[in-house]
C-alpha positions as CSV (number, residue, x, y, z in Angstrom):
1,M,0.2,0.0,-0.2
2,F,1.1,3.3,-0.6
3,A,0.5,4.9,2.8
4,G,2.4,1.9,4.5
5,S,5.3,2.1,2.0
6,E,8.6,1.5,3.6
7,H,11.1,4.9,3.7
8,L,14.1,4.2,2.4
9,E,17.6,6.3,3.7
10,G,20.6,7.1,2.7
11,T,22.4,8.2,-0.9
12,N,23.8,5.0,-1.8
13,L,21.4,2.0,-1.0
14,V,20.0,-1.5,-2.2
15,Y,16.4,-2.3,-1.4
16,Q,15.2,-5.9,-1.8
17,G,11.7,-6.1,-2.4
18,N,8.8,-8.8,-2.9
19,F,5.8,-9.1,-5.4
20,T,4.2,-11.8,-3.3
21,T,0.6,-11.1,-2.4
22,A,1.3,-7.4,-4.3
23,T,-2.1,-5.6,-5.3
24,L,-3.2,-2.6,-7.2
25,E,-5.1,0.0,-4.9
26,P,-7.9,2.3,-5.8
27,N,-6.8,5.5,-7.6
28,E,-3.4,4.1,-8.0
29,P,-1.8,5.2,-11.1
30,Q,-1.5,1.7,-13.7
31,P,1.4,2.5,-16.0
32,N,2.8,-0.8,-15.9
33,G,0.8,-3.5,-13.9
34,T,-1.1,-4.8,-11.2
35,N,0.9,-6.1,-8.7
36,T,2.6,-2.6,-6.9
37,V,5.3,-2.4,-4.1
38,W,6.1,1.0,-3.0
39,V,9.0,2.8,-1.4
40,S,9.4,6.2,-0.8
41,W,12.7,8.6,-0.2
42,L,13.5,11.8,1.2
43,A,15.9,13.7,-0.9
44,P,18.3,15.1,1.9
45,F,19.9,17.7,-0.7
46,T,19.2,18.9,-4.5
47,G,21.2,16.7,-6.7
48,R,21.4,14.1,-9.2
49,V,19.6,10.6,-8.4
50,R,20.5,7.6,-10.5
51,F,18.8,4.5,-10.2
52,S,18.1,0.8,-11.3
53,K,17.0,-2.8,-10.7
54,D,18.5,-6.2,-11.7
55,S,17.5,-7.8,-14.6
56,A,14.8,-10.3,-14.1
57,P,13.6,-13.0,-15.7
58,F,10.4,-11.1,-16.5
59,F,9.8,-7.7,-17.6
60,Q,10.0,-5.6,-14.1
61,Y,8.9,-1.8,-13.7
62,I,10.0,1.2,-11.7
63,N,8.1,4.3,-11.9
64,V,9.1,7.9,-9.8
65,F,6.1,10.2,-8.5
66,T,5.8,13.3,-5.9
67,G,2.6,13.8,-4.3
68,P,0.8,13.9,-0.9
69,A,-1.6,10.8,-1.5
70,V,-2.0,8.0,-4.2
71,D,-4.7,9.7,-6.2
72,H,-2.8,12.8,-6.1
73,L,0.6,11.5,-7.6
74,Q,2.6,13.6,-10.1
75,P,5.3,11.8,-12.7
76,V,8.7,12.5,-12.0
77,T,10.4,13.4,-15.7
78,L,13.2,10.6,-15.9
79,T,16.1,10.4,-17.9
80,G,17.6,7.0,-19.5
81,L,21.3,6.7,-19.3
82,G,21.5,3.2,-20.8
83,N,21.7,-0.3,-19.7
84,G,18.8,0.0,-17.5
85,V,19.8,3.2,-15.6
86,S,17.5,6.0,-15.5
87,S,18.2,9.5,-13.6
88,F,16.4,12.9,-12.3
89,L,17.0,15.8,-10.5
90,A,16.1,15.3,-6.9
91,V,15.1,18.6,-5.0
92,E,16.1,18.7,-1.4
93,G,13.2,18.1,1.0
94,T,10.9,16.4,-1.6
95,I,9.5,13.0,-0.8
96,Y,10.0,10.6,-3.8
97,H,8.0,7.5,-4.4
98,F,9.1,4.3,-6.0
99,Q,6.4,2.4,-7.7
100,F,7.7,-1.2,-8.5
101,S,5.6,-3.7,-10.4
102,G,6.4,-6.8,-13.1
103,G,7.1,-10.3,-13.4
104,A,9.1,-12.7,-10.9
105,D,8.6,-12.7,-7.1
106,T,11.2,-10.8,-6.1
107,F,13.2,-7.3,-7.3
108,T,16.5,-5.7,-6.3
109,F,16.6,-1.8,-6.7
110,Y,19.8,0.5,-6.6
111,L,19.7,4.3,-6.0
112,S,22.6,6.5,-5.2
113,A,22.5,10.3,-5.2
114,D,25.1,13.3,-5.6
115,P,24.6,16.9,-4.5
116,L,24.8,19.8,-7.0
117,G,27.7,21.5,-6.5
118,P,27.9,25.4,-6.0
119,C,27.1,27.7,-9.0
120,V,30.7,29.2,-10.2
121,N,29.7,30.8,-13.0
122,D,26.7,33.0,-11.6
123,N,28.1,36.5,-13.2
124,F,29.1,37.0,-17.1
125,A,32.5,38.0,-16.0
126,D,33.0,34.6,-14.6
127,A,32.1,32.8,-17.1
128,P,34.4,29.5,-18.3
129,L,35.2,29.5,-22.1
130,V,34.2,25.7,-23.4
131,K,35.4,24.6,-26.6
132,G,34.3,22.2,-29.3
133,A,31.2,21.1,-31.5
134,V,29.7,18.6,-28.7
135,I,29.3,20.1,-25.3
136,Y,27.9,18.3,-22.3
137,Y,27.5,19.3,-19.1
138,E,25.9,17.4,-16.0
139,A,23.4,19.6,-14.6
140,K,24.1,22.5,-12.3
141,S,22.5,23.8,-9.7
142,V,21.2,27.2,-9.7
143,L,21.2,27.3,-5.8
144,G,22.4,30.8,-4.9
145,A,22.2,32.5,-8.5
146,T,21.4,36.0,-8.7
147,M,20.4,38.1,-11.5
148,E,23.2,40.8,-12.5
149,L,22.4,44.5,-13.0
150,G,21.6,44.7,-16.7
151,E,21.2,41.2,-17.3
152,P,18.4,40.1,-20.2
153,A,15.2,39.0,-18.7
154,H,15.3,35.9,-20.6
155,L,12.1,34.5,-19.0
156,G,10.0,37.9,-19.1
157,P,8.6,39.2,-16.2
158,V,9.3,36.3,-14.0
159,P,11.6,36.4,-11.7
160,Q,14.8,34.4,-12.8
161,K,18.5,32.8,-12.1
162,S,21.2,32.4,-14.4
163,L,24.5,30.5,-15.4
164,W,26.9,31.9,-17.6
165,W,29.2,30.0,-20.3
166,K,31.3,31.4,-23.2
167,W,31.2,28.8,-26.2
168,Q,34.4,29.2,-28.9
169,A,33.1,27.8,-32.0
170,P,35.5,25.1,-33.6
171,Q,34.9,26.4,-37.0
172,H,33.0,28.9,-39.0
173,G,29.3,27.9,-40.1
């Protein structure tokens, strides 16, 4: 049951669950099955969360939600990283609910989380130079970021925070 879900603690954990006698409760999201197990995790900081499960002989699914009750859940946007690993950006103090369903009797779930570092390129003058045709950065925190005097209002009238990079094109075009 969602309301009686086990609460997980930590930032590098392994959870072993069992689908025996698991059912679907009224108003529960049903994206992948009718035998669900719920666990919850409170994010101790804002950061990147990666999770996966052991491969099983039958299909098994993991869905992630936030919300106060089973009938008021919002899905969390996940990013597939390959090899069965998914990721999302967790916000400090938010409770994340993991819904498991699928074949076989047992499952093993792995979760790791790392805090985002401080923003070091908040001001235009501190923008680091990046080069190359393909640039990839892990998510960066805007916690503590500010808006400089004269900075364009890139979100219109909505207050915003920004980080800056300078890019040098590798070729003309």
